[in-house]
mmJSON file of the N, C-alpha and C atoms, coordinates in Angstrom:
{"data_MODEL":{"atom_site":{
"group_PDB":["ATOM","ATOM","ATOM","ATOM","ATOM","ATOM","ATOM","ATOM","ATOM","ATOM","ATOM","ATOM","ATOM","ATOM","ATOM","ATOM","ATOM","ATOM","ATOM","ATOM","ATOM","ATOM","ATOM","ATOM","ATOM","ATOM","ATOM","ATOM","ATOM","ATOM","ATOM","ATOM","ATOM","ATOM","ATOM","ATOM","ATOM","ATOM","ATOM","ATOM","ATOM","ATOM","ATOM","ATOM","ATOM","ATOM","ATOM","ATOM","ATOM","ATOM","ATOM","ATOM","ATOM","ATOM","ATOM","ATOM","ATOM","ATOM","ATOM","ATOM","ATOM","ATOM","ATOM","ATOM","ATOM","ATOM","ATOM","ATOM","ATOM","ATOM","ATOM","ATOM","ATOM","ATOM","ATOM","ATOM","ATOM","ATOM","ATOM","ATOM","ATOM","ATOM","ATOM","ATOM","ATOM","ATOM","ATOM","ATOM","ATOM","ATOM","ATOM","ATOM","ATOM","ATOM","ATOM","ATOM","ATOM","ATOM","ATOM","ATOM","ATOM","ATOM","ATOM","ATOM","ATOM","ATOM","ATOM","ATOM","ATOM","ATOM","ATOM","ATOM","ATOM","ATOM","ATOM","ATOM","ATOM","ATOM","ATOM","ATOM","ATOM","ATOM","ATOM","ATOM","ATOM","ATOM","ATOM","ATOM","ATOM","ATOM","ATOM","ATOM","ATOM","ATOM","ATOM","ATOM","ATOM","ATOM","ATOM","ATOM","ATOM","ATOM","ATOM","ATOM","ATOM","ATOM","ATOM","ATOM","ATOM","ATOM","ATOM","ATOM","ATOM","ATOM","ATOM","ATOM","ATOM","ATOM","ATOM","ATOM","ATOM","ATOM","ATOM","ATOM","ATOM","ATOM","ATOM","ATOM"],
"id":[1,2,3,4,5,6,7,8,9,10,11,12,13,14,15,16,17,18,19,20,21,22,23,24,25,26,27,28,29,30,31,32,33,34,35,36,37,38,39,40,41,42,43,44,45,46,47,48,49,50,51,52,53,54,55,56,57,58,59,60,61,62,63,64,65,66,67,68,69,70,71,72,73,74,75,76,77,78,79,80,81,82,83,84,85,86,87,88,89,90,91,92,93,94,95,96,97,98,99,100,101,102,103,104,105,106,107,108,109,110,111,112,113,114,115,116,117,118,119,120,121,122,123,124,125,126,127,128,129,130,131,132,133,134,135,136,137,138,139,140,141,142,143,144,145,146,147,148,149,150,151,152,153,154,155,156,157,158,159,160,161,162,163,164,165,166,167,168],
"type_symbol":["N","C","C","N","C","C","N","C","C","N","C","C","N","C","C","N","C","C","N","C","C","N","C","C","N","C","C","N","C","C","N","C","C","N","C","C","N","C","C","N","C","C","N","C","C","N","C","C","N","C","C","N","C","C","N","C","C","N","C","C","N","C","C","N","C","C","N","C","C","N","C","C","N","C","C","N","C","C","N","C","C","N","C","C","N","C","C","N","C","C","N","C","C","N","C","C","N","C","C","N","C","C","N","C","C","N","C","C","N","C","C","N","C","C","N","C","C","N","C","C","N","C","C","N","C","C","N","C","C","N","C","C","N","C","C","N","C","C","N","C","C","N","C","C","N","C","C","N","C","C","N","C","C","N","C","C","N","C","C","N","C","C","N","C","C","N","C","C"],
"label_atom_id":["N","CA","C","N","CA","C","N","CA","C","N","CA","C","N","CA","C","N","CA","C","N","CA","C","N","CA","C","N","CA","C","N","CA","C","N","CA","C","N","CA","C","N","CA","C","N","CA","C","N","CA","C","N","CA","C","N","CA","C","N","CA","C","N","CA","C","N","CA","C","N","CA","C","N","CA","C","N","CA","C","N","CA","C","N","CA","C","N","CA","C","N","CA","C","N","CA","C","N","CA","C","N","CA","C","N","CA","C","N","CA","C","N","CA","C","N","CA","C","N","CA","C","N","CA","C","N","CA","C","N","CA","C","N","CA","C","N","CA","C","N","CA","C","N","CA","C","N","CA","C","N","CA","C","N","CA","C","N","CA","C","N","CA","C","N","CA","C","N","CA","C","N","CA","C","N","CA","C","N","CA","C","N","CA","C","N","CA","C","N","CA","C","N","CA","C"],
"label_alt_id":[null,null,null,null,null,null,null,null,null,null,null,null,null,null,null,null,null,null,null,null,null,null,null,null,null,null,null,null,null,null,null,null,null,null,null,null,null,null,null,null,null,null,null,null,null,null,null,null,null,null,null,null,null,null,null,null,null,null,null,null,null,null,null,null,null,null,null,null,null,null,null,null,null,null,null,null,null,null,null,null,null,null,null,null,null,null,null,null,null,null,null,null,null,null,null,null,null,null,null,null,null,null,null,null,null,null,null,null,null,null,null,null,null,null,null,null,null,null,null,null,null,null,null,null,null,null,null,null,null,null,null,null,null,null,null,null,null,null,null,null,null,null,null,null,null,null,null,null,null,null,null,null,null,null,null,null,null,null,null,null,null,null,null,null,null,null,null,null],
"label_comp_id":["THR","THR","THR","VAL","VAL","VAL","ASN","ASN","ASN","LYS","LYS","LYS","ILE","ILE","ILE","LEU","LEU","LEU","SER","SER","SER","HIS","HIS","HIS","GLN","GLN","GLN","GLY","GLY","GLY","SER","SER","SER","HIS","HIS","HIS","SER","SER","SER","ASP","ASP","ASP","ALA","ALA","ALA","LYS","LYS","LYS","PHE","PHE","PHE","LYS","LYS","LYS","VAL","VAL","VAL","LEU","LEU","LEU","TRP","TRP","TRP","THR","THR","THR","SER","SER","SER","GLY","GLY","GLY","ASN","ASN","ASN","LYS","LYS","LYS","THR","THR","THR","TRP","TRP","TRP","LEU","LEU","LEU","PRO","PRO","PRO","TYR","TYR","TYR","GLY","GLY","GLY","GLU","GLU","GLU","ILE","ILE","ILE","ALA","ALA","ALA","HIS","HIS","HIS","LEU","LEU","LEU","HIS","HIS","HIS","VAL","VAL","VAL","LEU","LEU","LEU","THR","THR","THR","ASP","ASP","ASP","TYR","TYR","TYR","PHE","PHE","PHE","GLU","GLU","GLU","ILE","ILE","ILE","LEU","LEU","LEU","GLY","GLY","GLY","ILE","ILE","ILE","ASN","ASN","ASN","ASN","ASN","ASN","ILE","ILE","ILE","SER","SER","SER","HIS","HIS","HIS","LEU","LEU","LEU","THR","THR","THR"],
"label_asym_id":["A","A","A","A","A","A","A","A","A","A","A","A","A","A","A","A","A","A","A","A","A","A","A","A","A","A","A","A","A","A","A","A","A","A","A","A","A","A","A","A","A","A","A","A","A","A","A","A","A","A","A","A","A","A","A","A","A","A","A","A","A","A","A","A","A","A","A","A","A","A","A","A","A","A","A","A","A","A","A","A","A","A","A","A","A","A","A","A","A","A","A","A","A","A","A","A","A","A","A","A","A","A","A","A","A","A","A","A","A","A","A","A","A","A","A","A","A","A","A","A","A","A","A","A","A","A","A","A","A","A","A","A","A","A","A","A","A","A","A","A","A","A","A","A","A","A","A","A","A","A","A","A","A","A","A","A","A","A","A","A","A","A","A","A","A","A","A","A"],
"label_entity_id":["1","1","1","1","1","1","1","1","1","1","1","1","1","1","1","1","1","1","1","1","1","1","1","1","1","1","1","1","1","1","1","1","1","1","1","1","1","1","1","1","1","1","1","1","1","1","1","1","1","1","1","1","1","1","1","1","1","1","1","1","1","1","1","1","1","1","1","1","1","1","1","1","1","1","1","1","1","1","1","1","1","1","1","1","1","1","1","1","1","1","1","1","1","1","1","1","1","1","1","1","1","1","1","1","1","1","1","1","1","1","1","1","1","1","1","1","1","1","1","1","1","1","1","1","1","1","1","1","1","1","1","1","1","1","1","1","1","1","1","1","1","1","1","1","1","1","1","1","1","1","1","1","1","1","1","1","1","1","1","1","1","1","1","1","1","1","1","1"],
"label_seq_id":[1,1,1,2,2,2,3,3,3,4,4,4,5,5,5,6,6,6,7,7,7,8,8,8,9,9,9,10,10,10,11,11,11,12,12,12,13,13,13,14,14,14,15,15,15,16,16,16,17,17,17,18,18,18,19,19,19,20,20,20,21,21,21,22,22,22,23,23,23,24,24,24,25,25,25,26,26,26,27,27,27,28,28,28,29,29,29,30,30,30,31,31,31,32,32,32,33,33,33,34,34,34,35,35,35,36,36,36,37,37,37,38,38,38,39,39,39,40,40,40,41,41,41,42,42,42,43,43,43,44,44,44,45,45,45,46,46,46,47,47,47,48,48,48,49,49,49,50,50,50,51,51,51,52,52,52,53,53,53,54,54,54,55,55,55,56,56,56],
"pdbx_PDB_ins_code":[null,null,null,null,null,null,null,null,null,null,null,null,null,null,null,null,null,null,null,null,null,null,null,null,null,null,null,null,null,null,null,null,null,null,null,null,null,null,null,null,null,null,null,null,null,null,null,null,null,null,null,null,null,null,null,null,null,null,null,null,null,null,null,null,null,null,null,null,null,null,null,null,null,null,null,null,null,null,null,null,null,null,null,null,null,null,null,null,null,null,null,null,null,null,null,null,null,null,null,null,null,null,null,null,null,null,null,null,null,null,null,null,null,null,null,null,null,null,null,null,null,null,null,null,null,null,null,null,null,null,null,null,null,null,null,null,null,null,null,null,null,null,null,null,null,null,null,null,null,null,null,null,null,null,null,null,null,null,null,null,null,null,null,null,null,null,null,null],
"Cartn_x":[0.839,0.0,0.881,0.504,1.241,0.837,1.822,1.581,1.363,2.295,2.149,3.085,2.852,3.726,4.701,5.977,7.025,7.409,7.44,7.852,7.467,7.778,7.517,8.58,8.694,9.55,8.702,8.863,8.087,6.815,5.996,4.765,3.605,2.44,1.191,1.178,0.543,0.409,1.702,2.751,4.057,4.887,4.373,5.128,5.311,6.393,6.65,6.65,6.192,6.014,6.821,7.533,8.276,7.309,7.032,6.062,6.742,6.173,6.604,5.578,6.037,5.162,5.079,4.035,3.89,5.033,5.702,6.854,8.098,8.057,9.216,10.01,9.758,10.436,9.968,10.833,10.502,10.766,9.805,9.965,9.334,9.72,9.143,8.093,6.919,5.838,5.292,4.905,4.283,2.87,2.402,1.068,-0.016,0.041,-0.981,-1.147,-0.094,-0.164,-0.702,-0.746,-1.245,-2.425,-2.877,-3.943,-5.194,-5.468,-6.686,-6.545,-5.334,-5.096,-5.441,-6.011,-6.38,-5.144,-4.004,-2.798,-2.385,-2.789,-2.488,-3.29,-4.545,-5.369,-4.758,-4.291,-3.632,-2.394,-1.605,-0.394,-0.741,-1.761,-2.203,-2.631,-3.32,-3.747,-2.548,-1.517,-0.29,0.351,0.312,0.9,-0.005,-1.243,-2.177,-2.763,-2.846,-3.455,-4.622,-5.466,-6.605,-6.63,-5.707,-5.643,-4.306,-4.094,-2.809,-2.449,-3.431,-3.137,-2.44,-2.497,-1.825,-0.444,-0.054,1.232,2.37,3.339,4.504,5.782],
"Cartn_y":[-1.187,0.0,1.246,2.222,3.486,4.325,4.803,5.653,7.097,7.61,8.965,9.183,10.266,10.668,11.695,11.478,12.349,13.468,13.169,14.162,13.66,14.476,14.063,14.629,14.038,14.521,14.542,15.579,15.683,16.476,16.534,17.31,16.58,17.007,16.471,14.942,14.268,12.813,12.059,12.777,12.144,12.076,12.605,12.678,11.292,11.189,10.02,10.516,9.67,10.058,9.159,9.785,9.034,8.743,7.459,7.068,6.368,6.594,5.92,4.847,3.606,2.484,2.327,1.693,1.483,0.645,-0.122,-0.925,-0.073,1.191,2.072,2.189,1.319,1.389,2.606,3.122,4.237,3.808,4.071,3.746,4.846,4.846,5.784,5.057,5.674,5.085,6.111,5.663,6.584,6.95,8.058,8.56,7.503,6.771,5.775,4.709,4.455,3.428,3.955,5.276,5.821,6.776,6.947,7.916,7.676,6.445,6.099,6.211,6.488,6.484,7.822,7.747,8.953,9.776,9.117,9.862,10.843,10.588,11.52,12.809,12.684,13.857,14.64,13.931,14.582,15.349,14.751,15.388,16.642,16.552,17.723,18.853,18.528,19.545,20.243,19.489,20.065,21.033,20.67,21.514,22.689,22.657,23.721,23.609,22.374,22.14,21.173,21.064,20.166,19.006,18.98,17.823,17.768,16.672,16.384,17.411,18.043,19.015,20.261,20.487,21.635,21.295,20.04,19.612,20.047,20.744,21.172,20.691],
"Cartn_z":[0.0,0.0,0.0,-0.812,-0.854,0.351,1.093,2.255,1.829,0.976,0.456,-0.713,-1.421,-2.521,-1.98,-2.269,-1.745,-2.705,-4.001,-4.99,-6.373,-7.362,-8.736,-9.66,-10.828,-11.908,-13.163,-13.951,-15.172,-14.937,-15.963,-15.86,-16.527,-16.153,-16.688,-16.577,-17.484,-17.365,-17.682,-18.094,-18.31,-17.029,-15.938,-14.683,-14.061,-13.301,-12.471,-11.023,-10.115,-8.726,-7.805,-6.87,-5.865,-4.732,-4.526,-3.513,-2.343,-1.172,0.049,0.364,0.39,0.707,2.22,2.695,4.136,4.698,3.859,4.284,4.516,4.046,4.164,2.876,1.914,0.623,-0.158,-1.016,-1.899,-3.331,-4.216,-5.629,-6.481,-7.751,-8.714,-9.531,-9.661,-10.449,-11.429,-12.612,-13.572,-13.131,-13.65,-13.312,-13.495,-14.582,-14.867,-13.799,-13.03,-11.993,-10.667,-10.518,-9.248,-9.422,-10.65,-10.938,-10.104,-9.752,-9.017,-7.5,-7.008,-5.561,-4.906,-3.723,-2.978,-2.601,-2.422,-2.053,-3.15,-4.378,-5.462,-5.274,-4.897,-4.588,-3.434,-2.414,-1.271,-1.728,-2.596,-3.112,-3.912,-4.747,-5.511,-4.573,-3.491,-2.525,-1.911,-1.575,-1.011,-2.004,-3.282,-4.326,-4.712,-4.277,-4.611,-6.002,-6.499,-7.813,-7.642,-8.672,-8.517,-9.508,-10.454,-11.349,-12.073,-12.776,-13.419,-14.488,-15.097,-16.153,-15.618,-14.305,-13.699,-13.135,-13.197,-12.644,-13.556,-12.985,-13.76,-13.118],
"occupancy":[1.0,1.0,1.0,1.0,1.0,1.0,1.0,1.0,1.0,1.0,1.0,1.0,1.0,1.0,1.0,1.0,1.0,1.0,1.0,1.0,1.0,1.0,1.0,1.0,1.0,1.0,1.0,1.0,1.0,1.0,1.0,1.0,1.0,1.0,1.0,1.0,1.0,1.0,1.0,1.0,1.0,1.0,1.0,1.0,1.0,1.0,1.0,1.0,1.0,1.0,1.0,1.0,1.0,1.0,1.0,1.0,1.0,1.0,1.0,1.0,1.0,1.0,1.0,1.0,1.0,1.0,1.0,1.0,1.0,1.0,1.0,1.0,1.0,1.0,1.0,1.0,1.0,1.0,1.0,1.0,1.0,1.0,1.0,1.0,1.0,1.0,1.0,1.0,1.0,1.0,1.0,1.0,1.0,1.0,1.0,1.0,1.0,1.0,1.0,1.0,1.0,1.0,1.0,1.0,1.0,1.0,1.0,1.0,1.0,1.0,1.0,1.0,1.0,1.0,1.0,1.0,1.0,1.0,1.0,1.0,1.0,1.0,1.0,1.0,1.0,1.0,1.0,1.0,1.0,1.0,1.0,1.0,1.0,1.0,1.0,1.0,1.0,1.0,1.0,1.0,1.0,1.0,1.0,1.0,1.0,1.0,1.0,1.0,1.0,1.0,1.0,1.0,1.0,1.0,1.0,1.0,1.0,1.0,1.0,1.0,1.0,1.0,1.0,1.0,1.0,1.0,1.0,1.0],
"B_iso_or_equiv":[0.0,0.0,0.0,0.0,0.0,0.0,0.0,0.0,0.0,0.0,0.0,0.0,0.0,0.0,0.0,0.0,0.0,0.0,0.0,0.0,0.0,0.0,0.0,0.0,0.0,0.0,0.0,0.0,0.0,0.0,0.0,0.0,0.0,0.0,0.0,0.0,0.0,0.0,0.0,0.0,0.0,0.0,0.0,0.0,0.0,0.0,0.0,0.0,0.0,0.0,0.0,0.0,0.0,0.0,0.0,0.0,0.0,0.0,0.0,0.0,0.0,0.0,0.0,0.0,0.0,0.0,0.0,0.0,0.0,0.0,0.0,0.0,0.0,0.0,0.0,0.0,0.0,0.0,0.0,0.0,0.0,0.0,0.0,0.0,0.0,0.0,0.0,0.0,0.0,0.0,0.0,0.0,0.0,0.0,0.0,0.0,0.0,0.0,0.0,0.0,0.0,0.0,0.0,0.0,0.0,0.0,0.0,0.0,0.0,0.0,0.0,0.0,0.0,0.0,0.0,0.0,0.0,0.0,0.0,0.0,0.0,0.0,0.0,0.0,0.0,0.0,0.0,0.0,0.0,0.0,0.0,0.0,0.0,0.0,0.0,0.0,0.0,0.0,0.0,0.0,0.0,0.0,0.0,0.0,0.0,0.0,0.0,0.0,0.0,0.0,0.0,0.0,0.0,0.0,0.0,0.0,0.0,0.0,0.0,0.0,0.0,0.0,0.0,0.0,0.0,0.0,0.0,0.0],
"pdbx_formal_charge":[null,null,null,null,null,null,null,null,null,null,null,null,null,null,null,null,null,null,null,null,null,null,null,null,null,null,null,null,null,null,null,null,null,null,null,null,null,null,null,null,null,null,null,null,null,null,null,null,null,null,null,null,null,null,null,null,null,null,null,null,null,null,null,null,null,null,null,null,null,null,null,null,null,null,null,null,null,null,null,null,null,null,null,null,null,null,null,null,null,null,null,null,null,null,null,null,null,null,null,null,null,null,null,null,null,null,null,null,null,null,null,null,null,null,null,null,null,null,null,null,null,null,null,null,null,null,null,null,null,null,null,null,null,null,null,null,null,null,null,null,null,null,null,null,null,null,null,null,null,null,null,null,null,null,null,null,null,null,null,null,null,null,null,null,null,null,null,null],
"auth_seq_id":[1,1,1,2,2,2,3,3,3,4,4,4,5,5,5,6,6,6,7,7,7,8,8,8,9,9,9,10,10,10,11,11,11,12,12,12,13,13,13,14,14,14,15,15,15,16,16,16,17,17,17,18,18,18,19,19,19,20,20,20,21,21,21,22,22,22,23,23,23,24,24,24,25,25,25,26,26,26,27,27,27,28,28,28,29,29,29,30,30,30,31,31,31,32,32,32,33,33,33,34,34,34,35,35,35,36,36,36,37,37,37,38,38,38,39,39,39,40,40,40,41,41,41,42,42,42,43,43,43,44,44,44,45,45,45,46,46,46,47,47,47,48,48,48,49,49,49,50,50,50,51,51,51,52,52,52,53,53,53,54,54,54,55,55,55,56,56,56],
"auth_comp_id":["THR","THR","THR","VAL","VAL","VAL","ASN","ASN","ASN","LYS","LYS","LYS","ILE","ILE","ILE","LEU","LEU","LEU","SER","SER","SER","HIS","HIS","HIS","GLN","GLN","GLN","GLY","GLY","GLY","SER","SER","SER","HIS","HIS","HIS","SER","SER","SER","ASP","ASP","ASP","ALA","ALA","ALA","LYS","LYS","LYS","PHE","PHE","PHE","LYS","LYS","LYS","VAL","VAL","VAL","LEU","LEU","LEU","TRP","TRP","TRP","THR","THR","THR","SER","SER","SER","GLY","GLY","GLY","ASN","ASN","ASN","LYS","LYS","LYS","THR","THR","THR","TRP","TRP","TRP","LEU","LEU","LEU","PRO","PRO","PRO","TYR","TYR","TYR","GLY","GLY","GLY","GLU","GLU","GLU","ILE","ILE","ILE","ALA","ALA","ALA","HIS","HIS","HIS","LEU","LEU","LEU","HIS","HIS","HIS","VAL","VAL","VAL","LEU","LEU","LEU","THR","THR","THR","ASP","ASP","ASP","TYR","TYR","TYR","PHE","PHE","PHE","GLU","GLU","GLU","ILE","ILE","ILE","LEU","LEU","LEU","GLY","GLY","GLY","ILE","ILE","ILE","ASN","ASN","ASN","ASN","ASN","ASN","ILE","ILE","ILE","SER","SER","SER","HIS","HIS","HIS","LEU","LEU","LEU","THR","THR","THR"],
"auth_asym_id":["A","A","A","A","A","A","A","A","A","A","A","A","A","A","A","A","A","A","A","A","A","A","A","A","A","A","A","A","A","A","A","A","A","A","A","A","A","A","A","A","A","A","A","A","A","A","A","A","A","A","A","A","A","A","A","A","A","A","A","A","A","A","A","A","A","A","A","A","A","A","A","A","A","A","A","A","A","A","A","A","A","A","A","A","A","A","A","A","A","A","A","A","A","A","A","A","A","A","A","A","A","A","A","A","A","A","A","A","A","A","A","A","A","A","A","A","A","A","A","A","A","A","A","A","A","A","A","A","A","A","A","A","A","A","A","A","A","A","A","A","A","A","A","A","A","A","A","A","A","A","A","A","A","A","A","A","A","A","A","A","A","A","A","A","A","A","A","A"],
"auth_atom_id":["N","CA","C","N","CA","C","N","CA","C","N","CA","C","N","CA","C","N","CA","C","N","CA","C","N","CA","C","N","CA","C","N","CA","C","N","CA","C","N","CA","C","N","CA","C","N","CA","C","N","CA","C","N","CA","C","N","CA","C","N","CA","C","N","CA","C","N","CA","C","N","CA","C","N","CA","C","N","CA","C","N","CA","C","N","CA","C","N","CA","C","N","CA","C","N","CA","C","N","CA","C","N","CA","C","N","CA","C","N","CA","C","N","CA","C","N","CA","C","N","CA","C","N","CA","C","N","CA","C","N","CA","C","N","CA","C","N","CA","C","N","CA","C","N","CA","C","N","CA","C","N","CA","C","N","CA","C","N","CA","C","N","CA","C","N","CA","C","N","CA","C","N","CA","C","N","CA","C","N","CA","C","N","CA","C","N","CA","C","N","CA","C","N","CA","C"],
"pdbx_PDB_model_num":[1,1,1,1,1,1,1,1,1,1,1,1,1,1,1,1,1,1,1,1,1,1,1,1,1,1,1,1,1,1,1,1,1,1,1,1,1,1,1,1,1,1,1,1,1,1,1,1,1,1,1,1,1,1,1,1,1,1,1,1,1,1,1,1,1,1,1,1,1,1,1,1,1,1,1,1,1,1,1,1,1,1,1,1,1,1,1,1,1,1,1,1,1,1,1,1,1,1,1,1,1,1,1,1,1,1,1,1,1,1,1,1,1,1,1,1,1,1,1,1,1,1,1,1,1,1,1,1,1,1,1,1,1,1,1,1,1,1,1,1,1,1,1,1,1,1,1,1,1,1,1,1,1,1,1,1,1,1,1,1,1,1,1,1,1,1,1,1]
}}}
């Protein structure tokens, strides 16, 4: 299970996200693999955006 998103590289739907798993591991995942997760919405809120089209 993904605990939270730590950072990202890239923009829009081409972005990759550094995720922290509940196990403590960190990995990079493409947008398509996490688009459905609530933690992505949480990450967008932290950045002050409301969807992937605003990610830079």
